[in-house]
N, C-alpha and C positions, 0 to 999 in steps of 0.2 A: 470241693471247695478251691476257692483260683489263688495263685499265688504275682505279685509284682515279680518283672524281671527284674536282671542285675543291673544298678545302675553305674554312673560312671567311675571309672578305675576298678573295673569287676567286682566292686562291691557286693559281698555273699547277702542276697536276702532274703535265703533261708538258712537258719542255725539251728540244727540238732546238737542236744547236747543228751547225753547218756551218763546218769551218774546210780551208781549200782545199790548204795543206801540199803546197807544190811543188819547199818547198828550206829544212833546216831542219829545226829542233826548236822553233820560235817559237808555232807557232799550236797543235801540240799542245798545250804544255805551260801554254798561255794558257786553251785550251780545258778542260783538265783542272781545273786550279787552279779554275777557275766550275763546274764542275761537282761537284765536292768540298763545296764551297763552299754549292752547290745543297741538294743533297741532306742536308748534317751540320745545317742547319736545320729541315726536312721531310721526315725518312727515308722517310714514303709519297712520294715527286715522284722520278720516273724521270727520268734523262739521257741520251738518243742524241745520242752526240756522231759525226757523220757526219767522217772524216778523211782525206785523201789520202800520209800519212807512210807511210812503207815500214817504220818502227821503232815503231809501233805496239806490234805485240805484246810489246814490251820495259818496259809500263809496267802497271803494276798499276791499278788503277781501282774505286773507291768500292761496296759493295754501292746498286746500285741505278743505277748508270753505267755505260753500254753504251756504249760502241766498234765504231763500222763500219765495216772499211776502203773507201776509194776506189780505185782503181785505178792507178794512178801513175804522174805525170810528173814531167819533172826540171827542171830550167834551163839552161841550154849557156853557156860563158862569151859567145858571140855574144849575149846576153841571148836566145835564141830558147828553146823549150822544144820537147821530146818526149818521146813512150812511157816507162815504163820496161821494159814489155813488148816483147820484140823482135819486130819484124813488122807491130805496131798502130801503125797510123798517128792523128796527134792526133786529128782529127777523131773517129775510129771511136770512140778513149780517151775525149772527152769526151761525146760521146752515149751512151756505155755510163754514164760514171759520171751525167750529166744523169737517165737512165732510174732507176739504182738512189734517188738520191737523189727523186725524186717518189713512187717504190714504196714507200723506209722513211716518208716523210711521208704517204702514204694513211694506209697500218698503221699509221703512229705516232698522227696525228691530235695534234698537238701543240695545247699552248694558247701557247706562245710561240715562236716559230722567231727563234733569236742567232745572226746572220750575221756572220762574222768578217775585216773588215777590207776583201773585194773586195763591193763593193754589189751587184755582177748575178755575182757567183761567179767560178771560172777560166773566159774562154772562155766568161763568156754563158751558163751552164750549172745555176747557182742560177732565173733569172729563171723558168722556166714553175713552177716549186714557187713564188716569192714569189705570183704570182698568185692559184696556184689556192689558197693558202693564205689571201691575202688577203679571197677570197669567200666560205671557211667561219669569217670572225669569229676567225683567230689571229691576235695578235699579233707583228707585227716588226719586229727591234730590230738594228739595224745597230750593230756594238761593236768600236770602234776604239783600235788602241795610241797611246800621245801622241807620236807621232812616224813621221808616213809618209814623205815625201819632203821634200824643198829644193822651197818652191812653183811654183819658175818650171819645173823638171821634171814633179809631181805635178798640174800643173790639162792639159799637153796629154795626159799619159797616162791620168785621168780621162776628158778630151776625145773623146780615140779610142776608149777601153770604152765611153763611152755611160754614163760610171755618174755623174754629177752627174743625168742625164733619171733615175733607179733610185729617188734618194732619197727623192725625194715617198709611194713604196708606204712606206713605213719610218714605222710609228709612232712611233719616237723614235731618237736616236744617243745609245749613251752611249761617251766617250773615258774610257778608263784611263787617267788621269792628272790631271795639274794644269794650267790655265788658267796660273797661274805661270809655268809651268816653260816650256808651248810649247803653240801652239794650232796643231793639223794639219790644219783647214781653213781657218785664215786663206788670203788670197790664192786663193781660190778665190771662183768667183758662185757662189754657190749661189740654187736653184731658191726660189720664193715659200714661208715659211713652216717651212723646212726647220731654220736657227737657232734657232729656236725650240723646236725639239725635242731641241736639241742640250744631254747631263748629261756634267757633270766629276765620277767616279767617285773620285778618287786611285787612285795604284799598289795593284796585289794583293798584299798578303802573303801571304807563303809559309811554308810550317813545313816543318820537317825529320821525317823518320822516325824510329819511335821508334828510341835508339841501340842497337847492339850491344854488346857485351861488350867486343869490341874498339877501339870509338870513346869507350869511358871509362877507356882503358889509360891514364899516361904516356906522350907522348910528348915530341917533340921538334918545335920551333915549324914549320911549312911555309909557303908559299906556293904556293897553287893558279891554278895556268894552267890557265884554261878557254877555248878557242873555240867554245866552245856544239855546236851541231854538226859543225863543223869542214869543212864543203867549202870556207869561204873562209878557213882558222885558219893557213894555212902562214907568214905572212910573223909574225904573233905568236908561234907559237913559236920561229921561230930568230931571233928577238929577243932572248928571255929567252935560248936556247941560247946564242947569240953573246956575252950580257954573263957568262952564267957562265961559261965558257970562259976569255975573257981579263981578269977580273978577279974579286979574293977576294968572296963576298956570305956573308953571315953567317947568314942565314937557308938552310935545304934547300928546292927548291920541287920540287912534282909537276903533271906535266902530261897533264891530260888531253882524248887526241886529240879523240872525238867519236868518232856514225860515220860521216860522210862526210868525215873527213879522206881525202884522197889515198892513196891503198897503196904507191904509192914514194917520197914523201916523209917518210910517216910511218914506213918502212921506215927510211932515212937517219939520221932526225931518233932513232927512237930506237936506235938505234947509239951516236950521241952522245953520248945519252941518259947509255943503260947505262954509259958508259965516266967517268962525271964523275962523283965519290963524292958530289952535293951535289944529285945532280937524280935523278929517278922519273918510271916515266910507267905509265897506264893506258890501254888503248882506247877502255874507254865506260863509265858508269857512271849508269841509270836515275836511282838516286838522287843525285845530283851534290850534293844542299841537304845531307847530310852531311856531305862532306866542307868545303861552303861555311862548315858552324858554327863546324868548327875549324878553321881558318886563320888565319895570322897577318895575312896579307892576300890579297887578289884580285887578278890581271892577267887582265883581258878586255876581250872588243871591242865589249861595250857596246850587245849587244842588250835588245833591251825584257828576256825572261827572267831574263836575267841580272842587268840592273838592279835588277828587283823582288827578287833573292833578294842583292843586294847591301846594298840597304837593309832590307832584313826582318832579316838577318843581322849588322846593323851592321858589315861590315868595310870597314876602310880599305883602297880598293882603287884601283887605275893601272889606265886605261882610253886600249888602241893600236885605236881604229875604225875601220871598213874606210869607202871613199866608191864603190864600186864594189859591185853593179851602182844603189844607191842610198846614200845621204848624210846619210840615217837615223842612223846610229850616230851618225855626227860633230856634226849639230845636236844629237842627245841629251846627246853626251860634252860638246862647249862650255858646254850648259846649265846642267849639273850641277857641272861645275865653276866655273862660274860662284856658282853658291850653293856653295861649297866641301864638294859632296856628293864628290867624285872627283878623284883626279886624271887628269892626261889628256897623253900624247903623243903630237902630231897625226901625221899620215899623212906619212911622207917621212922623219921625225926619227932613230925605232928603226932603220931599216936603215945610215944614212950615221953615227949617233952613237954607237957604242956603249957607248963611257963613259957619256954619259949616262943610257943605258936601264938600266944596272949600277948610276949612283946613285939612281938612281929607285927600283931593286927594293930595292936596301938599304934608300933610306928610309924605301918604304913601310909595313911593318909600325910605322913610330914617327907616322904620318898621324893623323888626328881622323877616329877612326869619322862617319859619315854623320849620329848622333842629337848630335853636340856642334854641328849647323846645325840644332835643331828649324824645323821646317812644320809645321804644323796644315793636317790632314786628308791627309798625305804616302801616308800607307799605310792608307789606309780605302776602299779600294778594294770589297774583299769583303762588308764590312757594303752597302756602300751598293749593291752591282746587287743582294745581296739584298732589300730595302727595294725596290727598282726591278721588280721582278721580280712584284710584288703591284702590278696594275693599282691598284687605290686609293692605295697609298704611289706610287707611279710620277706619279699625277696633282697629290698634293700639293708634291709635290718639284720638279715641275716649275710650280706655281704661284709658291711662293719666290723 
């Protein structure tokens, strides 16, 4: 396989994106959005995504973008990890993943290596590749979502993983958010010079796929209920179903469980949903953006990608954030609510105050959309990344 040479201005033609994907859909969907933006601007580019997501096959990728699957791992309720493949020890899986990452990097020979969230990769698996690519002159970038975790929890975690010591390897750090909303590395003692390499891009705007004929047909307004990947979404869906069973609510609701929703709980909730005239459900839709665009309001847990979609499609939103194993969603939801972008029901309230939840659902379609509180640069993330991907432009941005 041959790849084109760098174009005018040193624009990288080969971009490798690493996305560890141990839980949920967020990392893969963020990597895919960035990859598509890069090839849309420069069709001659080639982007390879390395992902551990077990559902990567369900997503379509633009011409010029390839997704290579890494052997899967999953997070247990205890916070420990195990292999998705029966009979494989975690150390063996990590060694296999690390070897595959090195192999793809050697063959692809990227100009730009973008690592998502974990500076050293899952269990340090990307470190050997970082050193090899650094020696070959490849530009190394760490991409971070707007919120990682509570600083009191993040600092010891990164210390334990040795993540802080890895940061000097990176030529740049891109935060996919705005400092005015949250600064994810505040509270950490960063190595010298790292803070100067930090750039806030803004959030990543999402686009919906082309509308199908059925999308254009007149339909009754509905609330979209999405727990993202669904692995930890039982409380959210139960809160909505309880509210609909307890109180009459004008708008119907569509629940999209997600591919990782626990099977037994999904079966029980599906039966209750089927028995209610104002509720309906789907197992999984890889093109959730189409539903988001058509919804009268969105009920979600407040993960990064869902938040980007709420902003992009300008939907009134009610967030029920999780607080385990991270407080990321709660921090994001509070910051967004403070700016008037979303409504929030904090943990503990939904399960014990069904009437409050029903009232919030009834009021949701009448909430002002996020655009009612305009924030400069809020959704400029993808254009900023396209500029930053060109070394000369990135240097100019850093000098500003």
